[in-house]
VMD Tcl script that draws the C-alpha trace (Angstrom):
set ca {
  {0.00 0.00 0.00}
  {2.87 2.40 0.75}
  {4.32 1.84 -2.72}
  {0.95 2.63 -4.33}
  {0.58 5.87 -2.35}
  {4.15 6.80 -3.22}
  {3.39 6.04 -6.88}
  {0.41 8.39 -6.84}
  {2.48 11.13 -5.23}
  {5.26 10.71 -7.79}
  {2.72 10.82 -10.61}
  {1.22 14.14 -9.49}
  {3.81 16.18 -11.42}
  {3.16 14.12 -14.53}
  {-0.57 14.78 -14.16}
  {-0.04 18.53 -13.73}
  {2.37 18.75 -16.63}
  {0.01 16.68 -18.82}
  {-2.78 19.13 -18.02}
  {-0.54 21.87 -19.37}
  {0.75 20.05 -22.45}
  {-2.66 18.63 -23.30}
  {-3.91 22.12 -24.12}
  {-2.31 21.59 -27.53}
  {-4.28 19.66 -30.10}
  {-3.29 16.02 -29.77}
  {-4.90 12.88 -31.14}
  {-5.51 9.75 -29.12}
  {-2.38 8.05 -30.51}
  {-0.26 11.06 -29.49}
  {-1.76 10.99 -26.00}
  {-1.12 7.26 -25.69}
  {2.46 7.72 -26.91}
  {3.16 10.53 -24.44}
  {1.54 8.62 -21.57}
  {3.49 5.47 -22.42}
  {6.75 7.44 -22.61}
  {6.12 8.91 -19.16}
  {5.24 5.47 -17.78}
  {8.34 3.90 -19.28}
  {10.56 6.70 -17.99}
  {8.98 6.24 -14.53}
  {10.16 2.63 -14.75}
  {13.63 3.18 -16.20}
  {14.80 6.02 -13.94}
  {13.85 4.49 -10.57}
  {15.05 1.06 -11.69}
  {18.42 2.58 -12.56}
  {18.59 4.54 -9.33}
  {17.51 1.65 -7.10}
  {20.17 -0.45 -8.77}
  {22.88 2.20 -8.65}
  {22.34 3.07 -5.00}
  {22.95 6.21 -3.01}
  {26.46 6.92 -4.34}
  {25.04 8.06 -7.67}
  {22.70 10.48 -5.93}
  {25.58 11.94 -3.96}
  {27.37 12.77 -7.20}
  {24.62 13.59 -9.69}
  {21.24 13.71 -7.89}
  {20.92 17.47 -7.63}
  {22.18 18.00 -11.18}
  {19.56 15.59 -12.55}
  {16.77 17.28 -10.60}
  {17.96 20.66 -11.90}
  {17.97 19.26 -15.45}
  {14.41 18.00 -15.05}
  {13.32 21.37 -13.68}
  {15.08 23.13 -16.54}
  {13.28 21.02 -19.13}
  {9.92 21.87 -17.57}
  {10.81 25.58 -17.41}
  {11.81 25.63 -21.09}
  {8.64 23.78 -22.08}
  {6.56 26.18 -20.00}
  {8.25 29.24 -21.50}
  {7.67 27.90 -24.99}
  {3.98 27.44 -24.23}
  {3.67 30.93 -22.71}
  {5.41 32.50 -25.71}
  {3.05 30.67 -28.06}
  {0.23 32.70 -26.53}
  {1.75 35.80 -28.16}
  {2.39 34.11 -31.52}
  {-0.28 33.74 -34.15}
  {0.62 30.27 -35.42}
  {-0.78 27.07 -33.98}
  {1.65 25.20 -31.73}
  {2.54 21.66 -32.62}
  {2.05 18.74 -30.29}
  {5.12 17.24 -28.57}
  {6.91 14.80 -30.85}
  {10.17 12.89 -31.09}
  {12.80 14.24 -28.73}
  {10.18 16.55 -27.18}
  {8.30 13.51 -25.88}
  {11.47 12.02 -24.41}
  {12.45 15.31 -22.75}
  {8.97 15.79 -21.32}
  {8.94 12.23 -19.94}
  {12.43 12.70 -18.51}
  {11.50 16.01 -16.89}
  {8.43 14.70 -15.09}
  {10.21 11.49 -14.04}
  {13.13 13.02 -12.16}
  {11.41 12.77 -8.79}
  {11.03 9.00 -9.29}
  {14.79 8.79 -9.87}
  {15.51 10.41 -6.50}
  {12.89 8.29 -4.78}
  {14.43 5.16 -6.27}
  {17.71 5.97 -4.58}
  {15.99 5.97 -1.21}
  {14.07 2.80 -1.96}
  {17.28 1.05 -2.97}
  {18.76 1.75 0.45}
  {15.59 0.47 2.17}
  {15.62 -2.79 0.22}
  {12.14 -2.43 -1.29}
  {10.98 -4.96 -3.90}
  {12.16 -3.04 -6.94}
  {10.03 -4.85 -9.53}
  {6.82 -4.04 -7.65}
  {7.91 -0.44 -7.03}
  {8.89 0.41 -10.60}
  {5.85 -1.32 -12.08}
  {3.60 0.68 -9.77}
  {5.46 3.91 -10.62}
  {5.13 3.25 -14.35}
  {1.47 2.28 -14.37}
  {0.36 5.13 -12.09}
  {2.31 7.77 -13.97}
  {1.08 6.57 -17.38}
  {-2.53 6.52 -16.18}
  {-2.34 9.93 -14.52}
  {-0.59 11.41 -17.55}
  {-3.39 10.13 -19.77}
  {-5.98 11.48 -17.32}
  {-4.33 14.91 -17.42}
  {-4.18 14.88 -21.22}
  {-7.83 13.85 -21.55}
  {-9.03 16.37 -19.00}
  {-7.06 19.21 -20.55}
  {-8.38 18.46 -24.03}
  {-11.87 19.03 -22.67}
  {-10.81 22.28 -21.05}
  {-8.77 23.50 -24.04}
  {-11.85 23.61 -26.23}
  {-13.33 26.14 -23.83}
  {-10.27 28.27 -23.08}
  {-8.10 27.92 -26.19}
  {-4.68 29.63 -26.29}
  {-5.21 31.30 -22.92}
  {-5.43 27.85 -21.37}
  {-2.21 26.84 -23.10}
  {-0.45 29.90 -21.67}
  {-1.82 29.03 -18.21}
  {-0.59 25.47 -18.67}
  {2.84 26.81 -19.63}
  {2.85 28.91 -16.49}
  {2.04 25.79 -14.49}
  {5.01 23.95 -16.03}
  {7.23 26.96 -15.34}
  {6.20 26.98 -11.68}
  {6.74 23.22 -11.31}
  {10.19 23.53 -12.90}
  {11.13 26.45 -10.63}
  {9.91 24.49 -7.60}
  {12.19 21.60 -8.52}
  {15.18 23.88 -8.92}
  {14.73 26.14 -5.88}
  {12.93 23.99 -3.31}
}
mol new
graphics top color blue
foreach p $ca { graphics top sphere $p radius 0.5 }
foreach p [lrange $ca 0 end-1] q [lrange $ca 1 end] { graphics top cylinder $p $q radius 0.2 }
display resetview
């Protein structure tokens, strides 16, 4: 039960970021792809960190969290700037999907380091992290597509602001 609660907590950032990114026009396949990428990244990063142990966090943990925050800040700024541009913004694709998934998965990397020290069943933990984050990402994307119809580009700018705040929180808190 603790792993499930932890999985939901770790997936909250992915949900919030998906609400922001989902303001862009995305088809169901694109939403599934983005959700799967986030789920897979929520498996890979904690699996790597549980396996690597606390030494890796001592050397690179803060840098990786800063990188994840930076990715979210850049994505948020891009979305805010699109509010002032006339052209339609494209949905995340290719490397953008990977960077988004990496950015929202950084907290699971740090958590994995702690779980590795505690000796938690890593297969159960990473599976729970992946499934919860993929499901909450999809929920955020679906919910935001409903909202985006009503609020349009203003909603996208608000979503970008949300990503910017999340990224700043990761860097400064």
